ROKOLZA-910686 format. One line per 3 residues: number of its first residue (from 1); for each residue x, y, z of N, C-alpha, C. Coordinates in pm, 1 decimal. Example, Ala and Ser with C-alpha at 12.3 -4.5 7.8 and 13.67 -1.06 7.14 Angstrom:
# ROKOLZA-910686
1) 1319.0,-569.0,780.0,1230.0,-450.0,780.0,1320.0,-330.0,780.0 | 1285.0,-225.0,708.0,1367.0,-106.0,714.0,1290.0,3.0,787.0;
# end
This chain:
# ROKOLZA-910686
1) -110.4,-3136.6,-1079.2,-212.0,-3094.1,-986.0,-263.1,-2954.4,-1019.8 | -175.4,-2864.4,-1063.9,-216.7,-2730.6,-1101.4,-256.3,-2721.0,-1248.2 | -240.6,-2826.9,-1323.8,-269.2,-2823.9,-1467.0,-413.8,-2785.3,-1498.4;
4) -515.2,-2831.5,-1425.8,-652.7,-2789.7,-1458.3,-674.5,-2639.3,-1444.2 | -601.3,-2573.8,-1355.1,-615.6,-2429.0,-1339.2,-560.8,-2353.1,-1459.0 | -470.5,-2412.6,-1533.4,-411.2,-2346.3,-1648.5,-510.9,-2329.4,-1761.9;
7) -620.5,-2401.4,-1762.7,-718.4,-2394.3,-1871.3,-815.6,-2276.4,-1856.9 | -819.2,-2212.2,-1742.3,-917.6,-2107.4,-1720.0,-882.5,-1975.9,-1787.6 | -761.5,-1927.8,-1779.7,-722.0,-1803.4,-1844.6,-781.4,-1681.0,-1777.4;
10) -777.3,-1568.0,-1849.9,-828.0,-1441.1,-1798.1,-980.3,-1435.8,-1808.1 | -1044.1,-1370.0,-1710.3,-1190.4,-1358.0,-1717.3,-1231.9,-1262.2,-1829.5 | -1343.5,-1292.5,-1891.1,-1395.9,-1210.3,-1998.6,-1478.2,-1095.0,-1945.4;
13) -1542.0,-1019.1,-2034.2,-1619.5,-901.8,-1990.9,-1737.7,-936.7,-1899.2 | -1804.5,-1046.8,-1926.7,-1919.3,-1084.8,-1843.5,-1872.0,-1122.0,-1703.3 | -1764.9,-1196.6,-1694.0,-1712.2,-1235.4,-1563.3,-1663.9,-1113.0,-1486.2;
16) -1602.8,-1017.8,-1557.3,-1555.7,-895.7,-1491.8,-1673.5,-815.2,-1437.0 | -1785.2,-810.4,-1510.1,-1904.3,-739.1,-1462.9,-1962.3,-806.9,-1339.0 | -1961.0,-939.1,-1336.5,-2010.5,-1013.0,-1219.9,-1921.9,-985.5,-1099.0;
19) -1790.7,-987.1,-1119.0,-1697.4,-959.0,-1009.9,-1716.5,-816.2,-959.9 | -1734.6,-719.8,-1052.3,-1756.5,-580.1,-1013.5,-1885.5,-565.6,-933.8 | -1990.1,-636.3,-973.0,-2116.6,-630.1,-900.0,-2101.3,-685.6,-759.0;
22) -2028.1,-794.2,-744.4,-2006.0,-853.1,-611.9,-1925.5,-757.7,-524.6 | -1821.3,-697.3,-581.0,-1739.6,-601.5,-506.0,-1825.0,-481.9,-464.8 | -1909.9,-433.4,-555.7,-1996.7,-320.6,-524.0,-2094.3,-355.5,-411.5;
25) -2147.1,-476.3,-412.4,-2237.6,-517.8,-304.8,-2165.6,-528.5,-170.9 | -2042.2,-577.4,-174.3,-1967.8,-596.0,-50.1,-1914.1,-465.0,6.8 | -1863.3,-377.1,-81.5,-1795.8,-256.1,-35.5,-1866.9,-128.0,-77.8;
28) -1990.5,-134.8,-120.2,-2062.8,-19.2,-172.4,-2077.4,95.2,-74.8 | -2096.1,65.1,52.3,-2115.9,172.6,149.8,-1986.6,246.6,180.4 | -1870.7,186.0,161.1,-1742.4,251.4,186.8,-1683.2,313.7,61.0;
31) -1740.2,284.6,-52.5,-1683.2,329.1,-179.3,-1679.1,481.0,-194.8 | -1782.5,556.8,-163.2,-1775.1,702.8,-180.0,-1664.4,767.5,-97.0 | -1650.1,726.9,27.2,-1545.6,787.1,110.7,-1406.6,746.7,61.5;
34) -1393.6,626.1,12.5,-1265.2,581.7,-40.8,-1228.6,660.0,-165.7 | -1323.9,679.5,-254.5,-1298.1,755.7,-378.0,-1268.7,902.6,-347.2 | -1336.8,957.7,-246.8,-1312.1,1096.6,-206.5,-1168.7,1110.9,-154.9;
37) -1126.2,1016.9,-73.0,-988.8,1019.6,-21.7,-887.8,1003.5,-133.8 | -917.4,915.6,-227.5,-828.3,895.6,-341.9,-818.0,1023.5,-425.4 | -930.4,1091.1,-447.5,-930.1,1216.1,-523.3,-848.9,1324.0,-454.3;
40) -864.4,1335.8,-322.9,-785.5,1434.9,-247.9,-637.1,1404.3,-256.0 | -602.2,1276.6,-250.0,-461.7,1237.6,-260.9,-403.9,1272.1,-396.2 | -481.0,1252.6,-501.2,-433.9,1285.2,-636.2,-414.0,1435.1,-650.8;
43) -507.3,1515.0,-595.5,-495.0,1660.8,-602.2,-369.8,1706.7,-528.3 | -344.9,1652.3,-411.2,-225.6,1689.0,-335.3,-98.3,1649.5,-409.8 | -99.8,1534.6,-473.5,16.3,1489.8,-550.0,43.2,1585.7,-666.0;
46) -62.3,1625.9,-736.7,-45.3,1718.8,-848.0,7.4,1854.0,-800.4 | -40.0,1900.8,-684.4,10.6,2026.8,-629.1,159.4,2015.2,-597.1 | 199.0,1903.3,-541.5,339.8,1881.9,-510.0,426.1,1878.2,-633.8;
49) 379.2,1810.9,-737.5,454.6,1803.4,-862.9,465.4,1942.6,-924.6 | 356.4,2021.1,-921.3,358.5,2155.7,-977.1,457.0,2244.1,-901.4 | 462.6,2228.9,-769.5,557.9,2305.9,-689.3,701.5,2272.5,-725.9;
52) 729.8,2146.5,-747.0,865.5,2105.4,-786.3,898.7,2159.8,-924.1 | 802.8,2154.7,-1017.8,825.9,2208.0,-1152.0,853.1,2357.5,-1146.7 | 781.6,2430.9,-1061.8,804.4,2574.6,-1047.9,944.1,2603.6,-995.3;
55) 988.0,2526.4,-896.5,1122.1,2544.8,-841.7,1229.5,2516.6,-945.8 | 1209.5,2413.2,-1026.6,1306.5,2380.3,-1130.9,1310.3,2490.9,-1235.2 | 1194.9,2544.4,-1272.1,1190.3,2653.1,-1370.1,1261.8,2777.1,-1317.6;
58) 1240.5,2811.1,-1189.9,1306.2,2927.8,-1132.3,1457.0,2908.7,-1125.0 | 1501.4,2788.5,-1094.3,1644.7,2761.6,-1085.4,1709.6,2762.1,-1223.2 | 1634.6,2730.0,-1326.5,1690.4,2722.8,-1461.0,1701.6,2860.3,-1526.5;
61) 1628.8,2959.3,-1475.8,1635.6,3094.2,-1534.4,1769.0,3158.6,-1503.6 | 1819.9,3238.6,-1595.9,1943.4,3313.4,-1567.7,1918.4,3419.0,-1460.2 | 2026.6,3466.2,-1397.8,2013.7,3563.2,-1288.9,1953.0,3694.7,-1336.2;
64) 1971.1,3731.5,-1462.6,1917.2,3857.9,-1511.9,1764.8,3858.7,-1504.4 | 1700.9,3744.8,-1528.1,1556.3,3737.3,-1525.2,1501.1,3748.8,-1383.7 | 1581.6,3711.9,-1285.5,1536.2,3713.7,-1146.7,1530.3,3856.0,-1091.1;
67) 1609.0,3946.8,-1144.1,1616.4,4083.3,-1090.4,1507.3,4171.2,-1139.1;
# end
């Protein structure tokens, strides 16, 4: 019963462009705010990672360097 579905495989570049166009038509008005939120989340994540790296660097320094 599922055997005919096995013949389709992965979509090619043309099919991917058609799917992207449909998604853009359906969600185009929400896309800018979603991307803005995603960008802010990435920036916050990078700040958090940088803070952890700074703490690790400070902890790894010998006590003489801290004084």
